[in-house]
One Martini backbone bead per residue (centre of mass of N, CA, C, O) as a GRO file, in nm:
protein
  167
    1VAL     BB    1   0.798   2.223  -3.025
    2LEU     BB    2   0.646   2.417  -2.841
    3ALA     BB    3   0.807   2.673  -2.909
    4VAL     BB    4   0.740   2.673  -3.211
    5ALA     BB    5   0.432   2.685  -3.179
    6ILE     BB    6   0.429   2.957  -3.022
    7PHE     BB    7   0.624   3.118  -3.240
    8PHE     BB    8   0.491   3.090  -3.525
    9PRO     BB    9   0.319   3.353  -3.553
   10VAL     BB   10   0.567   3.537  -3.564
   11LEU     BB   11   0.694   3.418  -3.817
   12LEU     BB   12   0.453   3.456  -4.003
   13TRP     BB   13   0.423   3.761  -3.981
   14ASN     BB   14   0.713   3.830  -4.071
   15GLN     BB   15   0.701   3.696  -4.349
   16ARG     BB   16   0.452   3.888  -4.441
   17ASN     BB   17   0.643   4.163  -4.327
   18GLY     BB   18   0.955   4.155  -4.396
   19TRP     BB   19   1.085   4.109  -4.112
   20ALA     BB   20   1.043   4.362  -3.923
   21SER     BB   21   1.124   4.284  -3.626
   22PHE     BB   22   1.402   4.170  -3.698
   23ARG     BB   23   1.520   4.417  -3.836
   24PHE     BB   24   1.490   4.608  -3.600
   25GLN     BB   25   1.671   4.454  -3.397
   26PHE     BB   26   1.930   4.449  -3.571
   27GLU     BB   27   1.947   4.759  -3.617
   28HIS     BB   28   1.945   4.840  -3.320
   29GLY     BB   29   2.222   4.665  -3.255
   30LEU     BB   30   2.386   4.660  -3.573
   31GLY     BB   31   2.351   4.905  -3.719
   32GLU     BB   32   2.358   5.195  -3.840
   33GLY     BB   33   2.553   5.478  -3.723
   34LYS     BB   34   2.673   5.585  -3.456
   35VAL     BB   35   3.010   5.537  -3.363
   36PRO     BB   36   3.136   5.475  -3.039
   37GLY     BB   37   3.339   5.269  -2.972
   38ILE     BB   38   3.500   5.281  -2.678
   39VAL     BB   39   3.262   5.420  -2.540
   40GLY     BB   40   3.060   5.193  -2.589
   41PHE     BB   41   3.219   4.975  -2.437
   42LEU     BB   42   3.228   5.120  -2.162
   43GLY     BB   43   2.920   5.130  -2.136
   44TYR     BB   44   2.883   4.824  -2.135
   45ILE     BB   45   3.050   4.768  -1.883
   46GLY     BB   46   2.885   4.956  -1.701
   47GLY     BB   47   2.617   4.801  -1.734
   48ILE     BB   48   2.716   4.543  -1.604
   49LEU     BB   49   2.801   4.663  -1.330
   50LEU     BB   50   2.507   4.769  -1.263
   51THR     BB   51   2.322   4.511  -1.320
   52TRP     BB   52   2.515   4.297  -1.159
   53THR     BB   53   2.706   4.432  -1.001
   54PRO     BB   54   3.027   4.481  -0.928
   55VAL     BB   55   3.103   4.224  -0.771
   56VAL     BB   56   2.963   4.010  -0.946
   57ALA     BB   57   3.093   4.089  -1.212
   58VAL     BB   58   3.387   4.038  -1.134
   59ILE     BB   59   3.353   3.743  -1.046
   60ALA     BB   60   3.223   3.640  -1.307
   61LEU     BB   61   3.455   3.723  -1.498
   62ALA     BB   62   3.664   3.548  -1.352
   63ALA     BB   63   3.516   3.280  -1.398
   64ILE     BB   64   3.513   3.289  -1.702
   65TRP     BB   65   3.817   3.310  -1.746
   66ALA     BB   66   3.893   3.049  -1.592
   67THR     BB   67   3.724   2.864  -1.778
   68VAL     BB   68   3.865   2.928  -2.043
   69ARG     BB   69   4.152   2.832  -1.950
   70ARG     BB   70   4.003   2.526  -1.890
   71TYR     BB   71   3.843   2.414  -2.137
   72ARG     BB   72   3.971   2.122  -2.199
   73SER     BB   73   3.912   2.017  -1.879
   74ILE     BB   74   3.612   2.043  -1.891
   75ASP     BB   75   3.304   1.986  -1.872
   76PRO     BB   76   3.058   1.985  -2.110
   77ALA     BB   77   2.847   2.137  -1.939
   78VAL     BB   78   3.034   2.380  -1.876
   79ARG     BB   79   3.079   2.460  -2.167
   80PHE     BB   80   2.789   2.534  -2.226
   81ILE     BB   81   2.766   2.755  -2.011
   82LEU     BB   82   2.991   2.926  -2.126
   83LEU     BB   83   2.858   2.980  -2.402
   84MET     BB   84   2.595   3.112  -2.278
   85THR     BB   85   2.776   3.351  -2.176
   86ALA     BB   86   2.994   3.445  -2.393
   87LEU     BB   87   2.839   3.500  -2.655
   88PRO     BB   88   2.666   3.743  -2.567
   89LEU     BB   89   2.898   3.917  -2.461
   90LEU     BB   90   3.051   3.931  -2.734
   91LEU     BB   91   2.830   4.042  -2.913
   92PHE     BB   92   2.783   4.306  -2.743
   93ALA     BB   93   3.070   4.405  -2.757
   94TYR     BB   94   3.078   4.440  -3.058
   95SER     BB   95   2.826   4.624  -3.079
   96SER     BB   96   2.940   4.863  -2.895
   97PHE     BB   97   3.127   4.977  -3.136
   98HIS     BB   98   2.851   5.051  -3.326
   99LYS     BB   99   2.641   5.057  -3.085
  100LYS     BB  100   2.419   5.105  -2.853
  101VAL     BB  101   2.403   4.934  -2.549
  102GLU     BB  102   2.189   4.807  -2.353
  103ALA     BB  103   2.196   4.709  -2.024
  104ASN     BB  104   1.990   4.453  -2.063
  105TRP     BB  105   2.106   4.265  -2.287
  106PRO     BB  106   2.327   4.087  -2.108
  107ALA     BB  107   2.124   3.936  -1.913
  108VAL     BB  108   2.122   3.653  -2.055
  109ALA     BB  109   2.417   3.588  -1.912
  110LEU     BB  110   2.369   3.576  -1.602
  111ALA     BB  111   2.274   3.293  -1.525
  112PRO     BB  112   2.523   3.133  -1.633
  113ALA     BB  113   2.730   3.305  -1.475
  114VAL     BB  114   2.635   3.215  -1.193
  115VAL     BB  115   2.704   2.921  -1.232
  116LEU     BB  116   3.004   2.964  -1.278
  117LEU     BB  117   3.054   3.108  -1.015
  118ALA     BB  118   2.973   2.869  -0.832
  119ILE     BB  119   3.179   2.670  -0.934
  120TRP     BB  120   3.431   2.841  -0.888
  121ALA     BB  121   3.387   2.911  -0.587
  122SER     BB  122   3.382   2.613  -0.482
  123GLN     BB  123   3.689   2.567  -0.587
  124ARG     BB  124   3.845   2.869  -0.509
  125LEU     BB  125   3.672   3.021  -0.237
  126PRO     BB  126   3.649   2.892   0.056
  127GLN     BB  127   3.850   3.114   0.204
  128ARG     BB  128   3.656   3.365   0.069
  129GLN     BB  129   3.377   3.450   0.210
  130HIS     BB  130   3.389   3.763   0.224
  131LEU     BB  131   3.347   3.806  -0.083
  132LEU     BB  132   3.063   3.676  -0.100
  133GLN     BB  133   2.930   3.857   0.111
  134LEU     BB  134   2.977   4.119  -0.040
  135ALA     BB  135   2.819   4.045  -0.293
  136TRP     BB  136   2.534   4.016  -0.158
  137LYS     BB  137   2.522   4.300  -0.032
  138VAL     BB  138   2.550   4.468  -0.289
  139SER     BB  139   2.316   4.337  -0.439
  140LEU     BB  140   2.098   4.418  -0.240
  141ALA     BB  141   2.135   4.722  -0.269
  142PHE     BB  142   2.074   4.735  -0.572
  143CYS     BB  143   1.790   4.610  -0.555
  144ILE     BB  144   1.663   4.823  -0.377
  145ILE     BB  145   1.712   5.061  -0.569
  146ALA     BB  146   1.566   4.933  -0.818
  147GLN     BB  147   1.283   4.865  -0.660
  148LEU     BB  148   1.333   5.139  -0.465
  149PRO     BB  149   1.369   5.456  -0.567
  150GLU     BB  150   1.305   5.612  -0.304
  151VAL     BB  151   1.575   5.564  -0.165
  152ALA     BB  152   1.747   5.736  -0.354
  153LEU     BB  153   1.591   5.999  -0.298
  154LEU     BB  154   1.632   6.007   0.013
  155LEU     BB  155   1.962   5.998  -0.038
  156HIS     BB  156   2.032   6.186  -0.286
  157LEU     BB  157   2.058   6.016  -0.541
  158ARG     BB  158   2.190   6.000  -0.878
  159VAL     BB  159   1.956   5.798  -1.028
  160ALA     BB  160   1.816   5.758  -1.320
  161PRO     BB  161   1.576   5.563  -1.264
  162ALA     BB  162   1.464   5.728  -1.030
  163ASN     BB  163   1.423   5.992  -1.188
  164ASP     BB  164   1.234   5.871  -1.409
  165VAL     BB  165   1.001   5.779  -1.225
  166PHE     BB  166   0.980   6.099  -1.099
  167GLY     BB  167   1.049   6.334  -1.311
   0.00000   0.00000   0.00000
């Protein structure tokens, strides 16, 4: 009820203005235009690998896949978390074949994906602590480069966000 009350002015404005912001967002992500096909999908996968970090992305995707395979036998709460992860990822995967998907769009699936990763890792990877340690180290390095683009410039890395910040 609180969320509807807070969001109601947005709905009201959009209703009075032909749903302009909603149309823009849907056309931006799913509308007509240059169809990237497989290149768009590969860019989408690359965006996930870069924004989630490669190691976390691979482990999270493995956890998602393992959870899908056990769908009938998992707890309903875990099913809900799986849906909160898989539905946005699938929607943006579909969209990537039709329009360019921005790297930050699938970020909405990251939080539930990390929960699935934690559940899966606690059940399947207790003997593979080195893999989880590698994941947090790579993630830390990516976070440092993302938050401190000066590091990328000092290391002479050609990282687009760092170059954009300092144009």
